[in-house]
N, C-alpha and C positions, 0 to 999 in steps of 0.2 A: 504494500500500500504506500502510495506517495505521501511524503510529509507535507503538511500545510505550510503556508508562508510563515505563520506565527511560530511553528515548530522550528523552522530553519533559523529564524531570528533568535529564538531562545538558545538553540545550540551554539550559534555564533557568539552570543553574549556570554554563555556559560564558559566556553573554551577560552575566551579572551579575558575572563574575569581574573583580577589580580589575586583574589582570595582563593579561587580554585587552584591557581598555580602555586600559591603559597602552601596550601594544604598538601599538595603533592610533594613539594620540596621538604616540608617538615613532617611528612608521613602521618598526617591526620586523616581521619575517615571522611570528613566533609568540611566544607568551608564554614559551616555553622559554628565551628569551635571558636572562630575569631570573634564572633558576637559575644560569646560567654567570656572569652579572655579579656576583651576590652572592658566589659562591665565589671569583671572581677578586679582588674587593675585600677579601675576608678573607684569602686565602691567596696572593695575588700569583702567579697562574698564568702570566701573559704578561710578556714584556719586549720592548722595541723591537728589531726585526731578527730575531725568532725565526722558526723554521720550524715550522709547525703542520699536522698531519694530522687531519682531521675525518671520522670514520667515522659513517655513518648521518646524513649532513649535511642531507638534505631536511627542511624547505623552505629551509634555508640561514641561519637566524637565528644559529646559533653561529659560522658562518664569517664572517658580517657583523661580529659583535662582535669576533671575534679579529682581523680585518683592521684594525679601528679601533685595537686595542691594540698590534699589532706594527708598524704604520706601513708606509711605502713600502719600507723596506729589508727588511721581513719577507716571508715566503712562506707562502701558505695553499693547501693542496690539500684539496679536499672530495671525498668519495666516497660514492655511494649507488646502490642498485639503481633508485631513482626519479629522474626528471628534476627539475632545479631551474631556476628562472628565473635566467639568468646574473647573476653578481655581478662587477662590474669589479674586477680585482685578485685574484680567486680562480680558481684552476685547478680544473676539475671533471672527474672521471672517473665515468662511469655504468657500474655493474657490480658484481659480487660479488668482493670482494678475495680470495676463496678460489680463484678461477679464475686460471690461469696468465697468460692474456692481460691481465687487469686488473692483476695483480701486476707484470707486465713494464712496463706503461704507467706504473704508479706509480714503479717504480725509475727509469724514463727521466726522469720529471718531477723526481725528487729529484736527479738528476745527481750521484750519489755523496754527496750531503749527507745527514746524519743529521737526524732529527726532534727538535726541542726539546720539543714538546708534542704528545701524542697525546690526542685527545678522542673519546669514544664515547657518543653519546646513543641508541644502537641499542636497539630494543625489538621483540619479536615482535608479530604481529597477535594481539590478545587474543580468546580463545574464551570467557572468563568462568569457565573451570575451572582452578583453581589447580594441580591435578595435571598439567595439560597446559602451561599458560603458564609456570610457574616453571622447569621444566627447560629450556625454550626460551630464557628470559631469561638463565639462567646460562650456557648454551652460547654465546650471543652475547657475553657478557662475557668468557668464556674465549678466544674468537676474538680479541677486542680485545686481551687481555693477551698472547696469542701474537704479535700484530702489534707490540705494544710492545717485546717482547724482540727482534724482528727489526729494528725501525726506529729506536728511540730512541737518542739520543746519551747518553753517560755523564752522569749528573746530571740527565737529562731528567724530564719531568713526565707523568703518566698520570692522566686523569680519565675515569671510566667510570660509567655508570648501571647500577645493579643493583637487583633487587627482593628484599627480605628474605623468607626462607623456606628451604625445603630447598635445600642446596648453598651457601647464602650464606657460612656460617662457613668452609667449606673454601676457597672462592674468596678470601675475605679473607686467609686464611693464605697462599695462593699469591701474592697481590699483595705481602704483607709481605716475602716472601723476596727479592724483586727490587728493593726500594726502601728507602732509609734511613728514610723516615717515611711512614706511611699513616694517614689520618684519614677518618672518615665524616661526610659533610655532608648535611643535610636542609634545603635552601633554603626560604624562605617561599613561593616560587612553586610548590613541590611540594605538592600538595593533602594535607591532614592525613590523610585516609582512605587515601591511596595508600601501598603498601609500598615505593615508590620512594625510594632513597637514592643518593648518589654517593660512590664511593671515590676519594680523591685520593692518589696516590703521588708522592712527591717524592724526588729523589736516586737516579735509576736506577743500578743496579749490574749492568752487563753480565756475563752468564755465571753469575749467581746465581739459583737458583730458577726456571730455565726450565721452563715448564709442560709437562705431557705433551701431545703433539699431540692436537688435537681432531678430526683428519680421520678 
């Protein structure tokens, strides 16, 4: 099947992208790692020995970077509905965390430990129609926030990808209720034309602003 004009443009942009080239040179799994790296360097997301939960982890670039930052005393749990090539030092759960069996496995891996950092780079499959894609992206962000309220330790950090558009302002307010400080970041590796931004919540306050269940 012949590729569309938009597919050709995407491929050309992808292969000429400085962050795609840099990921190859530095042996990272995807260009997305540079988004996390920039935010971490600016906002100090990680500390040695921290426990990190990475939602929507495939292909594993964020988990790889987090592992470098927390060191051998740290703990990384990666979760995705897609399989990832194993990363030494990262515990992986394949499945949907909304399912009881997956949630039980996560609880077992945590062994009563609370999470210091919860990451979510989750995004829905794009249809190209904003009226369809935007509600799906907000829903995933809400699910990540709900998990943060379940799993984060007091003072913990929440970093989530969100697309600006309908529902964004309300979601931003929901995050602010549960954290001492919330900022919006647009890393250089996020393409300028993309509506993608990252909300960073620091200083988690258990029991405050728990979101309405999205089930």
